[in-house]
All heavy atoms as TSV, in Angstrom:
chain	resi	resn	atom	element	x	y	z
A	1	MET	N	N	-15.015	-2.496	14.956
A	1	MET	CA	C	-14.514	-3.697	14.348
A	1	MET	C	C	-15.091	-4.900	15.089
A	1	MET	O	O	-15.078	-4.946	16.307
A	1	MET	CB	C	-12.995	-3.689	14.394
A	1	MET	CG	C	-12.353	-4.713	13.575
A	1	MET	SD	S	-10.553	-4.516	13.673
A	1	MET	CE	C	-10.221	-4.342	11.971
A	2	LYS	N	N	-15.578	-5.848	14.351
A	2	LYS	CA	C	-16.200	-7.039	14.918
A	2	LYS	C	C	-15.199	-8.206	14.931
A	2	LYS	O	O	-14.568	-8.480	13.912
A	2	LYS	CB	C	-17.407	-7.374	14.042
A	2	LYS	CG	C	-18.329	-8.405	14.580
A	2	LYS	CD	C	-19.584	-8.398	13.734
A	2	LYS	CE	C	-19.912	-9.777	13.264
A	2	LYS	NZ	N	-21.108	-9.832	12.451
A	3	PRO	N	N	-15.035	-8.885	16.074
A	3	PRO	CA	C	-14.092	-10.009	16.100
A	3	PRO	C	C	-14.634	-11.215	15.325
A	3	PRO	O	O	-15.844	-11.423	15.238
A	3	PRO	CB	C	-13.974	-10.336	17.590
A	3	PRO	CG	C	-15.224	-9.821	18.200
A	3	PRO	CD	C	-15.660	-8.649	17.361
A	4	TYR	N	N	-13.713	-11.988	14.769
A	4	TYR	CA	C	-14.097	-13.217	14.072
A	4	TYR	C	C	-14.152	-14.356	15.074
A	4	TYR	O	O	-13.324	-14.449	15.969
A	4	TYR	CB	C	-13.070	-13.564	12.981
A	4	TYR	CG	C	-12.982	-12.548	11.887
A	4	TYR	CD1	C	-11.902	-11.683	11.798
A	4	TYR	CD2	C	-13.975	-12.454	10.923
A	4	TYR	CE1	C	-11.820	-10.750	10.781
A	4	TYR	CE2	C	-13.907	-11.529	9.906
A	4	TYR	CZ	C	-12.821	-10.675	9.847
A	4	TYR	OH	O	-12.747	-9.756	8.838
A	5	LYS	N	N	-15.143	-15.225	14.920
A	5	LYS	CA	C	-15.240	-16.380	15.807
A	5	LYS	C	C	-14.239	-17.451	15.400
A	5	LYS	O	O	-13.663	-18.125	16.227
A	5	LYS	CB	C	-16.648	-16.953	15.782
A	5	LYS	CG	C	-17.641	-16.041	16.437
A	5	LYS	CD	C	-19.004	-16.671	16.505
A	5	LYS	CE	C	-19.953	-15.697	17.176
A	5	LYS	NZ	N	-21.263	-16.253	17.340
A	6	GLU	N	N	-14.035	-17.597	14.106
A	6	GLU	CA	C	-13.131	-18.620	13.615
A	6	GLU	C	C	-12.589	-18.199	12.266
A	6	GLU	O	O	-13.333	-17.755	11.401
A	6	GLU	CB	C	-13.893	-19.931	13.471
A	6	GLU	CG	C	-13.039	-21.110	13.128
A	6	GLU	CD	C	-13.843	-22.404	13.154
A	6	GLU	OE1	O	-14.022	-22.969	14.240
A	6	GLU	OE2	O	-14.290	-22.815	12.070
A	7	ILE	N	N	-11.278	-18.308	12.111
A	7	ILE	CA	C	-10.672	-18.065	10.803
A	7	ILE	C	C	-9.782	-19.253	10.463
A	7	ILE	O	O	-9.386	-20.020	11.333
A	7	ILE	CB	C	-9.845	-16.757	10.747
A	7	ILE	CG1	C	-8.630	-16.829	11.674
A	7	ILE	CG2	C	-10.694	-15.546	11.042
A	7	ILE	CD1	C	-7.644	-15.715	11.447
A	8	TYR	N	N	-9.496	-19.385	9.195
A	8	TYR	CA	C	-8.602	-20.435	8.717
A	8	TYR	C	C	-7.347	-19.783	8.171
A	8	TYR	O	O	-7.420	-18.762	7.490
A	8	TYR	CB	C	-9.273	-21.266	7.621
A	8	TYR	CG	C	-10.447	-22.043	8.135
A	8	TYR	CD1	C	-11.739	-21.551	8.015
A	8	TYR	CD2	C	-10.256	-23.273	8.751
A	8	TYR	CE1	C	-12.820	-22.265	8.504
A	8	TYR	CE2	C	-11.340	-23.989	9.246
A	8	TYR	CZ	C	-12.613	-23.477	9.110
A	8	TYR	OH	O	-13.674	-24.185	9.601
A	9	ILE	N	N	-6.207	-20.385	8.472
A	9	ILE	CA	C	-4.934	-19.908	7.952
A	9	ILE	C	C	-4.356	-21.025	7.088
A	9	ILE	O	O	-4.171	-22.147	7.555
A	9	ILE	CB	C	-3.942	-19.572	9.075
A	9	ILE	CG1	C	-4.547	-18.527	10.011
A	9	ILE	CG2	C	-2.622	-19.089	8.485
A	9	ILE	CD1	C	-3.747	-18.293	11.263
A	10	THR	N	N	-4.118	-20.698	5.833
A	10	THR	CA	C	-3.512	-21.653	4.910
A	10	THR	C	C	-2.117	-21.144	4.584
A	10	THR	O	O	-1.940	-19.985	4.211
A	10	THR	CB	C	-4.335	-21.781	3.619
A	10	THR	OG1	O	-5.681	-22.127	3.974
A	10	THR	CG2	C	-3.760	-22.849	2.702
A	11	THR	N	N	-1.125	-22.003	4.744
A	11	THR	CA	C	0.260	-21.626	4.476
A	11	THR	C	C	0.717	-22.283	3.183
A	11	THR	O	O	0.543	-23.480	2.993
A	11	THR	CB	C	1.175	-22.070	5.635
A	11	THR	OG1	O	0.707	-21.453	6.839
A	11	THR	CG2	C	2.615	-21.660	5.381
A	12	TYR	N	N	1.295	-21.458	2.315
A	12	TYR	CA	C	1.815	-21.925	1.034
A	12	TYR	C	C	3.323	-21.753	1.000
A	12	TYR	O	O	3.841	-20.727	1.445
A	12	TYR	CB	C	1.217	-21.117	-0.125
A	12	TYR	CG	C	-0.267	-21.282	-0.273
A	12	TYR	CD1	C	-1.150	-20.388	0.310
A	12	TYR	CD2	C	-0.798	-22.346	-1.003
A	12	TYR	CE1	C	-2.521	-20.544	0.176
A	12	TYR	CE2	C	-2.167	-22.508	-1.133
A	12	TYR	CZ	C	-3.017	-21.606	-0.548
A	12	TYR	OH	O	-4.376	-21.762	-0.670
A	13	LEU	N	N	4.019	-22.739	0.474
A	13	LEU	CA	C	5.441	-22.626	0.212
A	13	LEU	C	C	5.579	-21.997	-1.167
A	13	LEU	O	O	5.057	-22.528	-2.151
A	13	LEU	CB	C	6.099	-24.007	0.235
A	13	LEU	CG	C	7.573	-24.072	-0.155
A	13	LEU	CD1	C	8.421	-23.264	0.818
A	13	LEU	CD2	C	8.029	-25.528	-0.185
A	14	LEU	N	N	6.239	-20.851	-1.239
A	14	LEU	CA	C	6.371	-20.159	-2.521
A	14	LEU	C	C	7.501	-20.761	-3.340
A	14	LEU	O	O	8.454	-21.320	-2.805
A	14	LEU	CB	C	6.618	-18.667	-2.287
A	14	LEU	CG	C	5.530	-17.929	-1.507
A	14	LEU	CD1	C	5.891	-16.455	-1.377
A	14	LEU	CD2	C	4.172	-18.085	-2.165
A	15	LYS	N	N	7.399	-20.625	-4.655
A	15	LYS	CA	C	8.441	-21.173	-5.540
A	15	LYS	C	C	9.717	-20.350	-5.461
A	15	LYS	O	O	10.805	-20.869	-5.676
A	15	LYS	CB	C	7.934	-21.254	-6.975
A	15	LYS	CG	C	7.647	-19.915	-7.600
A	15	LYS	CD	C	7.146	-20.051	-9.014
A	15	LYS	CE	C	6.816	-18.659	-9.552
A	15	LYS	NZ	N	6.279	-18.709	-10.873
A	16	GLU	N	N	9.586	-19.065	-5.136
A	16	GLU	CA	C	10.767	-18.226	-4.985
A	16	GLU	C	C	11.527	-18.633	-3.727
A	16	GLU	O	O	10.958	-19.200	-2.801
A	16	GLU	CB	C	10.379	-16.743	-4.866
A	16	GLU	CG	C	9.730	-16.176	-6.087
A	16	GLU	CD	C	8.225	-16.353	-6.105
A	16	GLU	OE1	O	7.675	-17.086	-5.248
A	16	GLU	OE2	O	7.593	-15.776	-6.984
A	17	LYS	N	N	12.809	-18.359	-3.706
A	17	LYS	CA	C	13.640	-18.635	-2.538
A	17	LYS	C	C	14.413	-17.370	-2.187
A	17	LYS	O	O	14.573	-16.478	-3.003
A	17	LYS	CB	C	14.620	-19.759	-2.831
A	17	LYS	CG	C	13.960	-21.089	-3.110
A	17	LYS	CD	C	14.716	-22.196	-2.452
A	17	LYS	CE	C	14.143	-23.541	-2.794
A	17	LYS	NZ	N	13.142	-23.991	-1.887
A	18	GLN	N	N	14.902	-17.332	-0.954
A	18	GLN	CA	C	15.776	-16.248	-0.552
A	18	GLN	C	C	17.122	-16.423	-1.255
A	18	GLN	O	O	17.462	-17.514	-1.713
A	18	GLN	CB	C	15.986	-16.278	0.962
A	18	GLN	CG	C	14.722	-16.053	1.761
A	18	GLN	CD	C	14.989	-16.144	3.238
A	18	GLN	OE1	O	15.863	-15.467	3.752
A	18	GLN	NE2	N	14.232	-16.986	3.918
A	19	LYS	N	N	17.898	-15.365	-1.332
A	19	LYS	CA	C	19.225	-15.457	-1.941
A	19	LYS	C	C	20.090	-16.502	-1.237
A	19	LYS	O	O	20.964	-17.097	-1.838
A	19	LYS	CB	C	19.935	-14.094	-1.892
A	19	LYS	CG	C	19.331	-13.052	-2.797
A	19	LYS	CD	C	19.708	-13.305	-4.229
A	19	LYS	CE	C	19.158	-12.172	-5.087
A	19	LYS	NZ	N	19.535	-12.277	-6.459
A	20	THR	N	N	19.812	-16.738	0.044
A	20	THR	CA	C	20.560	-17.726	0.824
A	20	THR	C	C	20.103	-19.157	0.541
A	20	THR	O	O	20.685	-20.096	1.053
A	20	THR	CB	C	20.376	-17.458	2.332
A	20	THR	OG1	O	18.979	-17.567	2.638
A	20	THR	CG2	C	20.886	-16.090	2.723
A	21	GLY	N	N	19.014	-19.312	-0.247
A	21	GLY	CA	C	18.466	-20.631	-0.532
A	21	GLY	C	C	17.373	-21.048	0.437
A	21	GLY	O	O	16.756	-22.094	0.263
A	22	LYS	N	N	17.134	-20.244	1.470
A	22	LYS	CA	C	16.088	-20.568	2.456
A	22	LYS	C	C	14.709	-20.348	1.840
A	22	LYS	O	O	14.538	-19.639	0.856
A	22	LYS	CB	C	16.238	-19.686	3.703
A	22	LYS	CG	C	17.558	-19.852	4.410
A	22	LYS	CD	C	17.618	-21.181	5.108
A	22	LYS	CE	C	18.941	-21.313	5.852
A	22	LYS	NZ	N	19.092	-22.553	6.530
A	23	LYS	N	N	13.709	-20.944	2.457
A	23	LYS	CA	C	12.347	-20.938	1.926
A	23	LYS	C	C	11.584	-19.662	2.265
A	23	LYS	O	O	11.926	-18.948	3.209
A	23	LYS	CB	C	11.584	-22.139	2.475
A	23	LYS	CG	C	12.198	-23.458	2.056
A	23	LYS	CD	C	11.513	-24.606	2.735
A	23	LYS	CE	C	12.239	-25.902	2.392
A	23	LYS	NZ	N	11.782	-27.015	3.192
A	24	ILE	N	N	10.516	-19.423	1.481
A	24	ILE	CA	C	9.610	-18.300	1.703
A	24	ILE	C	C	8.186	-18.864	1.723
A	24	ILE	O	O	7.832	-19.689	0.878
A	24	ILE	CB	C	9.732	-17.257	0.578
A	24	ILE	CG1	C	11.180	-16.803	0.432
A	24	ILE	CG2	C	8.820	-16.067	0.845
A	24	ILE	CD1	C	11.427	-15.977	-0.812
A	25	TYR	N	N	7.402	-18.394	2.689
A	25	TYR	CA	C	6.027	-18.864	2.855
A	25	TYR	C	C	5.054	-17.699	2.766
A	25	TYR	O	O	5.411	-16.562	3.064
A	25	TYR	CB	C	5.853	-19.527	4.228
A	25	TYR	CG	C	6.754	-20.704	4.451
A	25	TYR	CD1	C	7.995	-20.552	5.050
A	25	TYR	CD2	C	6.363	-21.980	4.059
A	25	TYR	CE1	C	8.833	-21.634	5.260
A	25	TYR	CE2	C	7.186	-23.072	4.273
A	25	TYR	CZ	C	8.426	-22.896	4.871
A	25	TYR	OH	O	9.249	-23.973	5.079
A	26	ALA	N	N	3.825	-18.008	2.386
A	26	ALA	CA	C	2.735	-17.035	2.414
A	26	ALA	C	C	1.595	-17.638	3.221
A	26	ALA	O	O	1.189	-18.774	2.990
A	26	ALA	CB	C	2.256	-16.704	1.012
A	27	ASP	N	N	1.110	-16.881	4.207
A	27	ASP	CA	C	-0.052	-17.277	5.002
A	27	ASP	C	C	-1.251	-16.475	4.519
A	27	ASP	O	O	-1.188	-15.250	4.425
A	27	ASP	CB	C	0.161	-16.972	6.491
A	27	ASP	CG	C	1.304	-17.770	7.095
A	27	ASP	OD1	O	1.512	-18.919	6.669
A	27	ASP	OD2	O	1.976	-17.240	8.001
A	28	ILE	N	N	-2.343	-17.171	4.210
A	28	ILE	CA	C	-3.577	-16.524	3.769
A	28	ILE	C	C	-4.634	-16.754	4.853
A	28	ILE	O	O	-4.876	-17.886	5.265
A	28	ILE	CB	C	-4.068	-17.100	2.415
A	28	ILE	CG1	C	-2.966	-16.993	1.354
A	28	ILE	CG2	C	-5.350	-16.418	1.967
A	28	ILE	CD1	C	-2.507	-15.586	1.041
A	29	TYR	N	N	-5.235	-15.655	5.318
A	29	TYR	CA	C	-6.246	-15.701	6.371
A	29	TYR	C	C	-7.626	-15.621	5.730
A	29	TYR	O	O	-7.893	-14.735	4.925
A	29	TYR	CB	C	-6.053	-14.540	7.347
A	29	TYR	CG	C	-4.662	-14.501	7.924
A	29	TYR	CD1	C	-3.717	-13.611	7.449
A	29	TYR	CD2	C	-4.291	-15.380	8.935
A	29	TYR	CE1	C	-2.434	-13.577	7.967
A	29	TYR	CE2	C	-3.009	-15.358	9.457
A	29	TYR	CZ	C	-2.080	-14.453	8.971
A	29	TYR	OH	O	-0.819	-14.430	9.483
A	30	GLN	N	N	-8.485	-16.557	6.130
A	30	GLN	CA	C	-9.794	-16.688	5.498
A	30	GLN	C	C	-10.894	-16.828	6.544
A	30	GLN	O	O	-10.745	-17.563	7.518
A	30	GLN	CB	C	-9.765	-17.936	4.614
A	30	GLN	CG	C	-10.773	-17.973	3.543
A	30	GLN	CD	C	-10.515	-19.154	2.608
A	30	GLN	OE1	O	-9.536	-19.876	2.715
A	30	GLN	NE2	N	-11.418	-19.349	1.697
A	31	ASN	N	N	-11.994	-16.084	6.348
A	31	ASN	CA	C	-13.189	-16.198	7.172
A	31	ASN	C	C	-14.313	-16.640	6.252
A	31	ASN	O	O	-14.663	-15.919	5.320
A	31	ASN	CB	C	-13.533	-14.854	7.822
A	31	ASN	CG	C	-14.785	-14.925	8.664
A	31	ASN	OD1	O	-15.031	-15.918	9.343
A	31	ASN	ND2	N	-15.580	-13.883	8.614
A	32	ASN	N	N	-14.850	-17.819	6.505
A	32	ASN	CA	C	-15.812	-18.442	5.592
A	32	ASN	C	C	-15.152	-18.542	4.221
A	32	ASN	O	O	-14.117	-19.156	4.097
A	32	ASN	CB	C	-17.138	-17.692	5.558
A	32	ASN	CG	C	-17.836	-17.725	6.900
A	32	ASN	OD1	O	-17.802	-18.742	7.588
A	32	ASN	ND2	N	-18.432	-16.628	7.282
A	33	GLU	N	N	-15.705	-17.929	3.213
A	33	GLU	CA	C	-15.111	-17.977	1.864
A	33	GLU	C	C	-14.361	-16.702	1.523
A	33	GLU	O	O	-13.846	-16.556	0.424
A	33	GLU	CB	C	-16.207	-18.227	0.822
A	33	GLU	CG	C	-16.946	-19.537	1.008
A	33	GLU	CD	C	-16.036	-20.756	0.882
A	33	GLU	OE1	O	-15.180	-20.776	-0.020
A	33	GLU	OE2	O	-16.176	-21.680	1.704
A	34	ASP	N	N	-14.275	-15.758	2.460
A	34	ASP	CA	C	-13.654	-14.462	2.198
A	34	ASP	C	C	-12.206	-14.437	2.664
A	34	ASP	O	O	-11.907	-14.788	3.812
A	34	ASP	CB	C	-14.411	-13.346	2.925
A	34	ASP	CG	C	-15.857	-13.241	2.486
A	34	ASP	OD1	O	-16.115	-13.405	1.277
A	34	ASP	OD2	O	-16.713	-13.006	3.352
A	35	ILE	N	N	-11.312	-13.999	1.802
A	35	ILE	CA	C	-9.927	-13.773	2.197
A	35	ILE	C	C	-9.890	-12.436	2.918
A	35	ILE	O	O	-10.311	-11.410	2.384
A	35	ILE	CB	C	-8.989	-13.779	0.979
A	35	ILE	CG1	C	-8.964	-15.179	0.361
A	35	ILE	CG2	C	-7.588	-13.330	1.385
A	35	ILE	CD1	C	-8.165	-15.292	-0.906
A	36	ILE	N	N	-9.391	-12.455	4.161
A	36	ILE	CA	C	-9.395	-11.238	4.974
A	36	ILE	C	C	-7.997	-10.689	5.220
A	36	ILE	O	O	-7.844	-9.642	5.831
A	36	ILE	CB	C	-10.118	-11.479	6.311
A	36	ILE	CG1	C	-9.460	-12.620	7.085
A	36	ILE	CG2	C	-11.599	-11.745	6.080
A	36	ILE	CD1	C	-9.988	-12.792	8.499
A	37	GLY	N	N	-6.962	-11.380	4.740
A	37	GLY	CA	C	-5.608	-10.885	4.924
A	37	GLY	C	C	-4.578	-11.917	4.538
A	37	GLY	O	O	-4.892	-13.029	4.132
A	38	GLY	N	N	-3.333	-11.517	4.683
A	38	GLY	CA	C	-2.235	-12.416	4.375
A	38	GLY	C	C	-0.921	-11.803	4.797
A	38	GLY	O	O	-0.821	-10.597	5.026
A	39	ALA	N	N	0.091	-12.644	4.919
A	39	ALA	CA	C	1.425	-12.190	5.281
A	39	ALA	C	C	2.440	-13.172	4.719
A	39	ALA	O	O	2.143	-14.346	4.514
A	39	ALA	CB	C	1.569	-12.100	6.794
A	40	GLY	N	N	3.634	-12.673	4.464
A	40	GLY	CA	C	4.726	-13.525	4.022
A	40	GLY	C	C	5.673	-13.779	5.180
A	40	GLY	O	O	5.699	-13.031	6.160
A	41	HIS	N	N	6.455	-14.846	5.076
A	41	HIS	CA	C	7.427	-15.169	6.122
A	41	HIS	C	C	8.706	-15.702	5.481
A	41	HIS	O	O	8.662	-16.582	4.630
A	41	HIS	CB	C	6.861	-16.218	7.084
A	41	HIS	CG	C	7.791	-16.537	8.196
A	41	HIS	ND1	N	7.959	-15.710	9.282
A	41	HIS	CD2	C	8.645	-17.571	8.372
A	41	HIS	CE1	C	8.880	-16.230	10.080
A	41	HIS	NE2	N	9.295	-17.365	9.544
A	42	LEU	N	N	9.837	-15.142	5.901
A	42	LEU	CA	C	11.146	-15.578	5.427
A	42	LEU	C	C	11.729	-16.543	6.450
A	42	LEU	O	O	11.871	-16.195	7.628
A	42	LEU	CB	C	12.077	-14.379	5.251
A	42	LEU	CG	C	11.605	-13.319	4.264
A	42	LEU	CD1	C	12.455	-12.072	4.376
A	42	LEU	CD2	C	11.633	-13.857	2.855
A	43	GLU	N	N	12.065	-17.742	6.007
A	43	GLU	CA	C	12.614	-18.768	6.891
A	43	GLU	C	C	13.914	-18.275	7.529
A	43	GLU	O	O	14.769	-17.714	6.850
A	43	GLU	CB	C	12.872	-20.041	6.068
A	43	GLU	CG	C	13.325	-21.211	6.892
A	43	GLU	CD	C	13.522	-22.453	6.041
A	43	GLU	OE1	O	14.244	-22.386	5.033
A	43	GLU	OE2	O	12.935	-23.475	6.388
A	44	THR	N	N	14.056	-18.480	8.803
A	44	THR	CA	C	15.202	-18.155	9.662
A	44	THR	C	C	15.408	-16.658	9.889
A	44	THR	O	O	16.333	-16.281	10.589
A	44	THR	CB	C	16.539	-18.778	9.181
A	44	THR	OG1	O	16.980	-18.156	7.995
A	44	THR	CG2	C	16.428	-20.273	9.008
A	45	TRP	N	N	14.588	-15.795	9.355
A	45	TRP	CA	C	14.677	-14.364	9.652
A	45	TRP	C	C	13.882	-14.086	10.908
A	45	TRP	O	O	12.834	-14.686	11.130
A	45	TRP	CB	C	14.112	-13.535	8.511
A	45	TRP	CG	C	15.068	-13.257	7.412
A	45	TRP	CD1	C	15.953	-14.124	6.843
A	45	TRP	CD2	C	15.224	-12.028	6.714
A	45	TRP	NE1	N	16.634	-13.524	5.840
A	45	TRP	CE2	C	16.204	-12.224	5.742
A	45	TRP	CE3	C	14.623	-10.793	6.812
A	45	TRP	CZ2	C	16.615	-11.223	4.878
A	45	TRP	CZ3	C	15.026	-9.797	5.943
A	45	TRP	CH2	C	16.014	-10.010	5.004
A	46	GLU	N	N	14.322	-13.163	11.727
A	46	GLU	CA	C	13.570	-12.753	12.916
A	46	GLU	C	C	13.256	-11.279	12.796
A	46	GLU	O	O	14.181	-10.489	12.679
A	46	GLU	CB	C	14.369	-13.032	14.185
A	46	GLU	CG	C	14.532	-14.505	14.483
A	46	GLU	CD	C	13.223	-15.236	14.730
A	46	GLU	OE1	O	12.304	-14.618	15.293
A	46	GLU	OE2	O	13.112	-16.393	14.334
A	47	PRO	N	N	12.028	-10.829	12.815
A	47	PRO	CA	C	10.834	-11.658	12.908
A	47	PRO	C	C	10.518	-12.361	11.603
A	47	PRO	O	O	9.826	-13.355	11.607
A	47	PRO	CB	C	9.746	-10.679	13.308
A	47	PRO	CG	C	10.167	-9.378	12.740
A	47	PRO	CD	C	11.684	-9.414	12.769
A	48	GLY	N	N	10.984	-11.844	10.463
A	48	GLY	CA	C	10.820	-12.561	9.208
A	48	GLY	C	C	9.517	-12.349	8.477
A	48	GLY	O	O	9.352	-12.813	7.369
A	49	ASP	N	N	8.577	-11.658	9.085
A	49	ASP	CA	C	7.286	-11.426	8.433
A	49	ASP	C	C	7.345	-10.193	7.542
A	49	ASP	O	O	8.045	-9.226	7.848
A	49	ASP	CB	C	6.183	-11.247	9.476
A	49	ASP	CG	C	5.945	-12.517	10.280
A	49	ASP	OD1	O	6.170	-13.609	9.734
A	49	ASP	OD2	O	5.537	-12.412	11.439
A	50	PHE	N	N	6.623	-10.238	6.435
A	50	PHE	CA	C	6.545	-9.097	5.532
A	50	PHE	C	C	5.172	-9.062	4.883
A	50	PHE	O	O	4.479	-10.070	4.803
A	50	PHE	CB	C	7.651	-9.143	4.463
A	50	PHE	CG	C	7.561	-10.306	3.514
A	50	PHE	CD1	C	6.889	-10.186	2.308
A	50	PHE	CD2	C	8.156	-11.525	3.812
A	50	PHE	CE1	C	6.802	-11.257	1.418
A	50	PHE	CE2	C	8.088	-12.599	2.935
A	50	PHE	CZ	C	7.399	-12.456	1.738
A	51	SER	N	N	4.777	-7.895	4.449
A	51	SER	CA	C	3.520	-7.742	3.737
A	51	SER	C	C	3.675	-8.379	2.359
A	51	SER	O	O	4.707	-8.197	1.698
A	51	SER	CB	C	3.177	-6.260	3.592
A	51	SER	OG	O	2.110	-6.086	2.687
A	52	LEU	N	N	2.666	-9.099	1.917
A	52	LEU	CA	C	2.731	-9.713	0.590
A	52	LEU	C	C	2.857	-8.650	-0.501
A	52	LEU	O	O	3.387	-8.924	-1.577
A	52	LEU	CB	C	1.509	-10.600	0.357
A	52	LEU	CG	C	1.450	-11.838	1.256
A	52	LEU	CD1	C	0.130	-12.577	1.040
A	52	LEU	CD2	C	2.621	-12.755	0.996
A	53	LYS	N	N	2.414	-7.434	-0.217
A	53	LYS	CA	C	2.553	-6.337	-1.170
A	53	LYS	C	C	4.016	-5.925	-1.352
A	53	LYS	O	O	4.357	-5.303	-2.344
A	53	LYS	CB	C	1.751	-5.126	-0.707
A	53	LYS	CG	C	0.260	-5.357	-0.713
A	53	LYS	CD	C	-0.469	-4.134	-0.203
A	53	LYS	CE	C	-1.953	-4.368	-0.156
A	53	LYS	NZ	N	-2.669	-3.200	0.379
A	54	ASP	N	N	4.888	-6.283	-0.397
A	54	ASP	CA	C	6.298	-5.904	-0.443
A	54	ASP	C	C	7.184	-6.932	-1.136
A	54	ASP	O	O	8.409	-6.796	-1.137
A	54	ASP	CB	C	6.832	-5.675	0.973
A	54	ASP	CG	C	6.238	-4.448	1.619
A	54	ASP	OD1	O	5.748	-3.567	0.888
A	54	ASP	OD2	O	6.263	-4.372	2.863
A	55	LYS	N	N	6.601	-7.963	-1.720
A	55	LYS	CA	C	7.399	-9.024	-2.349
A	55	LYS	C	C	8.305	-8.461	-3.453
A	55	LYS	O	O	9.493	-8.784	-3.499
A	55	LYS	CB	C	6.484	-10.106	-2.911
A	55	LYS	CG	C	7.224	-11.293	-3.462
A	55	LYS	CD	C	6.240	-12.367	-3.873
A	55	LYS	CE	C	6.777	-13.155	-5.019
A	55	LYS	NZ	N	5.799	-14.044	-5.592
A	56	GLU	N	N	7.778	-7.597	-4.308
A	56	GLU	CA	C	8.601	-7.000	-5.379
A	56	GLU	C	C	9.741	-6.181	-4.798
A	56	GLU	O	O	10.848	-6.185	-5.323
A	56	GLU	CB	C	7.745	-6.125	-6.298
A	56	GLU	CG	C	7.053	-6.865	-7.412
A	56	GLU	CD	C	8.000	-7.649	-8.326
A	56	GLU	OE1	O	9.031	-7.116	-8.777
A	56	GLU	OE2	O	7.695	-8.817	-8.585
A	57	LYS	N	N	9.476	-5.467	-3.714
A	57	LYS	CA	C	10.511	-4.666	-3.058
A	57	LYS	C	C	11.644	-5.569	-2.566
A	57	LYS	O	O	12.822	-5.250	-2.731
A	57	LYS	CB	C	9.895	-3.890	-1.888
A	57	LYS	CG	C	10.868	-3.075	-1.109
A	57	LYS	CD	C	10.170	-2.382	0.058
A	57	LYS	CE	C	11.185	-1.774	0.982
A	57	LYS	NZ	N	10.589	-1.337	2.234
A	58	LEU	N	N	11.300	-6.720	-1.969
A	58	LEU	CA	C	12.317	-7.654	-1.491
A	58	LEU	C	C	13.114	-8.260	-2.648
A	58	LEU	O	O	14.312	-8.516	-2.512
A	58	LEU	CB	C	11.672	-8.755	-0.653
A	58	LEU	CG	C	11.051	-8.299	0.674
A	58	LEU	CD1	C	10.278	-9.433	1.313
A	58	LEU	CD2	C	12.111	-7.776	1.613
A	59	ILE	N	N	12.469	-8.459	-3.788
A	59	ILE	CA	C	13.179	-8.929	-4.975
A	59	ILE	C	C	14.156	-7.858	-5.449
A	59	ILE	O	O	15.326	-8.124	-5.721
A	59	ILE	CB	C	12.185	-9.310	-6.102
A	59	ILE	CG1	C	11.430	-10.578	-5.706
A	59	ILE	CG2	C	12.905	-9.507	-7.441
A	59	ILE	CD1	C	10.257	-10.924	-6.615
A	60	ASN	N	N	13.688	-6.603	-5.527
A	60	ASN	CA	C	14.540	-5.498	-5.971
A	60	ASN	C	C	15.705	-5.233	-5.025
A	60	ASN	O	O	16.762	-4.781	-5.461
A	60	ASN	CB	C	13.706	-4.226	-6.147
A	60	ASN	CG	C	12.728	-4.333	-7.294
A	60	ASN	OD1	O	12.909	-5.127	-8.214
A	60	ASN	ND2	N	11.650	-3.571	-7.230
A	61	GLU	N	N	15.513	-5.505	-3.726
A	61	GLU	CA	C	16.577	-5.328	-2.753
A	61	GLU	C	C	17.543	-6.506	-2.706
A	61	GLU	O	O	18.520	-6.492	-1.959
A	61	GLU	CB	C	15.982	-5.091	-1.352
A	61	GLU	CG	C	15.280	-3.761	-1.220
A	61	GLU	CD	C	14.631	-3.575	0.137
A	61	GLU	OE1	O	14.673	-4.496	0.998
A	61	GLU	OE2	O	14.078	-2.480	0.360
A	62	GLY	N	N	17.274	-7.533	-3.488
A	62	GLY	CA	C	18.174	-8.685	-3.556
A	62	GLY	C	C	18.015	-9.681	-2.425
A	62	GLY	O	O	18.894	-10.508	-2.204
A	63	ILE	N	N	16.910	-9.644	-1.710
A	63	ILE	CA	C	16.682	-10.585	-0.608
A	63	ILE	C	C	16.034	-11.863	-1.132
A	63	ILE	O	O	16.318	-12.953	-0.653
A	63	ILE	CB	C	15.805	-9.919	0.473
A	63	ILE	CG1	C	16.589	-8.732	1.078
A	63	ILE	CG2	C	15.410	-10.909	1.557
A	63	ILE	CD1	C	15.783	-7.838	1.968
A	64	ILE	N	N	15.181	-11.711	-2.134
A	64	ILE	CA	C	14.460	-12.844	-2.726
A	64	ILE	C	C	14.880	-13.000	-4.182
A	64	ILE	O	O	14.987	-12.016	-4.912
A	64	ILE	CB	C	12.935	-12.606	-2.656
A	64	ILE	CG1	C	12.461	-12.568	-1.208
A	64	ILE	CG2	C	12.180	-13.680	-3.422
A	64	ILE	CD1	C	10.981	-12.237	-1.065
A	65	ASN	N	N	15.104	-14.246	-4.618
A	65	ASN	CA	C	15.324	-14.533	-6.039
A	65	ASN	C	C	13.989	-14.533	-6.748
A	65	ASN	O	O	12.976	-14.899	-6.171
A	65	ASN	CB	C	15.964	-15.913	-6.220
A	65	ASN	CG	C	17.400	-15.949	-5.777
A	65	ASN	OD1	O	18.117	-14.966	-5.916
A	65	ASN	ND2	N	17.819	-17.066	-5.230
A	66	LYS	N	N	13.995	-14.191	-8.022
A	66	LYS	CA	C	12.761	-14.249	-8.809
A	66	LYS	C	C	12.398	-15.659	-9.133
A	66	LYS	O	O	13.152	-16.527	-9.267
A	66	LYS	CB	C	12.918	-13.468	-10.105
A	66	LYS	CG	C	12.470	-12.066	-9.951
A	66	LYS	CD	C	12.406	-11.419	-11.293
A	66	LYS	CE	C	11.687	-10.096	-11.170
A	66	LYS	NZ	N	11.594	-9.400	-12.385
């Protein structure tokens, strides 16, 4: 695996909210023009990070509103 010299992280506030009304964010990791990863974050949760692929699971579990 080759290390990246520089990556950009862009954070988006998602329109969905937690059942508690707290915010949800998505961080997108980018190297040059290539998206190399991403993660979600639930406000006030510790650690609060989740895979963006698990968003539907969190909705089904009642943690996130649609």
